[in-house]
C-alpha positions in Angstrom: -0.3 0.2 -0.1 1.2 3.6 -1.1 1.6 6.1 1.9 0.4 9.3 1.1 3.1 11.9 1.6 3.2 13.5 5.1 5.1 16.8 4.3 5.5 17.8 7.9 6.9 14.8 8.8 10.6 15.5 8.3 10.4 19.0 10.1 8.7 17.3 13.1 11.8 14.6 13.1 14.6 16.7 12.4 13.2 18.7 15.2 14.1 15.7 18.1 17.6 14.9 18.8 15.9 11.2 19.0 16.3 11.2 15.2 19.6 11.0 13.6 19.3 12.0 9.8 23.0 12.8 9.6 23.6 8.9 9.6 26.9 8.6 8.0 28.7 10.9 10.4 28.1 8.4 13.1 30.2 5.1 11.8 32.4 4.2 14.2 31.4 7.1 17.0 27.8 5.6 18.0 29.0 5.5 21.5 29.5 9.1 21.5 25.9 9.7 19.9 24.7 8.1 23.0 27.2 9.4 25.5 28.1 5.9 27.0 29.8 2.5 26.2 26.6 0.2 27.0 25.8 -2.2 23.9 23.8 -1.1 20.9 21.1 -3.1 19.6 19.5 -2.6 15.9 15.8 -2.8 15.2 15.6 -2.8 11.1 12.3 -1.9 9.9 11.0 -0.4 13.1 7.6 0.8 11.7 5.8 2.7 14.4 8.1 2.0 17.1 6.2 -0.1 19.9 8.8 -2.9 19.9 11.8 -0.6 19.9 9.9 2.0 22.3 8.7 -1.0 24.8 12.6 -2.7 24.7 14.4 0.6 25.3 12.0 0.6 28.3 12.9 -2.7 29.6 16.3 -2.2 29.0 17.7 0.9 30.2 21.4 -0.1 30.0 21.1 -0.8 26.6 21.3 1.3 23.6 18.8 1.2 21.0 18.6 2.3 17.0 15.4 1.7 14.9 15.8 2.0 11.2 12.9 2.6 8.6 12.8 4.0 4.9 10.0 6.2 5.0 9.8 9.3 6.9 5.7 8.8 6.7 6.5 5.8 9.5 9.3 6.8 11.2 7.4 10.3 12.7 4.8 7.6 14.2 7.8 5.7 15.8 9.4 8.7 17.4 5.8 10.1 18.9 5.5 6.5 20.4 9.1 6.8 22.1 7.9 9.8 23.2 4.4 8.7 24.6 6.2 5.3 26.0 9.1 6.8 27.6 7.4 10.2 28.7 10.1 12.1 27.1 10.1 16.2 28.1 13.1 18.3 27.0 16.9 17.3 25.8 17.5 14.7 28.8 19.5 11.5 27.7 17.6 8.7 26.4 18.9 5.3 25.3 17.2 5.2 21.4 17.9 6.8 18.1 15.5 6.9 15.0 17.1 6.9 11.7 15.4 7.2 8.4 17.9 5.0 5.9 17.6 2.3 3.2 18.8 -0.7 4.6 20.9 -1.6 1.5 23.4 1.5 2.8 23.6 0.2 6.3 27.3 -0.9 6.1 28.3 2.8 5.2 26.7 3.8 9.1 28.3 1.0 11.2 31.7 -0.2 11.9 33.2 -3.2 12.7 31.6 -5.0 16.1 29.4 -1.4 16.7 26.1 -3.7 17.0 25.6 -6.4 19.8 22.0 -7.4 18.5 19.9 -7.1 15.5 15.8 -7.4 15.4 14.2 -8.2 12.1 10.1 -7.9 12.9 7.7 -8.8 10.1 10.0 -7.5 6.9 8.4 -7.9 3.3 8.3 -11.2 2.5 9.5 -10.7 -1.1 7.9 -14.0 -2.7 8.6 -13.7 -5.9 11.9 -15.7 -6.5 13.6 -12.6 -8.4 13.1 -10.8 -5.3 14.2 -12.7 -3.0 17.7 -11.0 -2.6 15.7 -7.9 -0.9 14.6 -10.1 1.6 16.3 -8.4 4.9 17.5 -12.4 6.1 18.5 -13.1 2.5 22.8 -14.0 2.5 23.2 -10.7 0.7 21.7 -8.9 3.7 23.7 -10.9 6.0 26.9 -10.5 4.9 26.4 -6.9 5.1 24.9 -7.3 8.8 28.3 -9.2 10.1 30.6 -6.3 8.8 29.6 -4.6 12.2 28.2 -7.2 14.1 30.1 -8.4 17.0 31.0 -11.7 17.1 28.4 -14.0 19.2 25.9 -11.4 18.5 22.4 -12.6 17.5 19.9 -12.0 15.1 16.1 -12.4 16.1 13.6 -12.8 13.6 10.0 -12.7 13.5 7.6 -13.5 10.5 4.0 -14.5 9.5 5.6 -15.9 6.0 6.1 -19.8 6.2 8.3 -19.9 2.9 10.4 -16.7 4.6 10.9 -18.2 7.5 11.9 -21.6 6.0 14.1 -19.9 3.7 15.9 -17.6 6.5 16.6 -20.5 8.6 18.8 -22.0 5.4 20.1 -18.1 4.7 21.2 -17.9 8.5 23.3 -21.6 8.3 24.9 -20.7 4.6 26.5 -17.2 6.4 27.9 -18.8 9.1 24.8 -18.5 12.3 23.9 -21.0 14.2 20.3 -21.6 14.9 19.8 -21.4 18.7 15.9 -21.4 18.9 12.7 -21.4 16.3 9.4 -22.0 16.7 6.5 -21.6 14.2 4.0 -21.0 16.7 5.2 -18.2 19.1 2.6 -17.3 21.0 2.2 -21.2 22.2 5.6 -21.5 22.7 8.0 -21.5 25.4 9.5 -18.3 24.7 8.5 -15.3 27.1 10.5 -12.3 26.0 8.2 -11.3 22.8 6.8 -7.7 22.7 4.0 -8.0 20.3 3.9 -5.7 17.1 1.1 -3.2 15.9 1.4 -5.5 12.9 1.7 -8.6 14.7 -1.3 -8.0 16.9 -3.4 -7.1 13.3 -3.1 -10.7 11.9 -3.0 -12.7 15.1 -6.5 -11.6 15.6 -7.0 -13.3 12.4 -5.8 -16.7 13.6 -2.5 -16.3 11.8 1.0 -17.5 13.5 3.8 -15.5 14.1 7.0 -17.4 13.7 10.3 -16.7 15.3 14.1 -18.0 15.3 17.2 -16.9 17.2 20.5 -16.7 15.5 24.0 -16.5 16.4 26.9 -15.3 14.6 29.2 -17.8 15.2 
């Protein structure tokens, strides 16, 4: 579905210290942006921000960066972070949001700069000729390895059966170990799930969420 252009979104984002628009100027220096040496977790395709706002609230000793391509989506993530974290003024907070084409991500982070990646319900790109656009494809995983610390994990959720099965193979091909996987997350023994906006909608329709944790060996 095509998003209607929101011309007010970029000015609102640029007015916030939480949103980073000079993305390429922070490579290798993200600890300075956060003013600490805490680990940095990255959400690729943060949508309207429910996941990253809740995760950052639960883990105050971790820094979080959320990426999405469209200003029209990211501006609502900004509002959600402000709402959930009750932000007032310019005090330090462990969240940054960034408009970015994920194809360019290895120009934004340096070696060993990221400790975990979350990928929640990315586009499944079902046509074979489009498979390389999947955020779990070996093409992307190879890029992530350029800035992931050894032993880091990627947590992946999807409602697409074919994408999930293919992704398991992608991770293995790229030197990741599958630590955990389930074809029905909400009925599994995994207890650390945060339900995203999209996840809530499709589970009401009886669809299942699939989930895996993959570790970089």
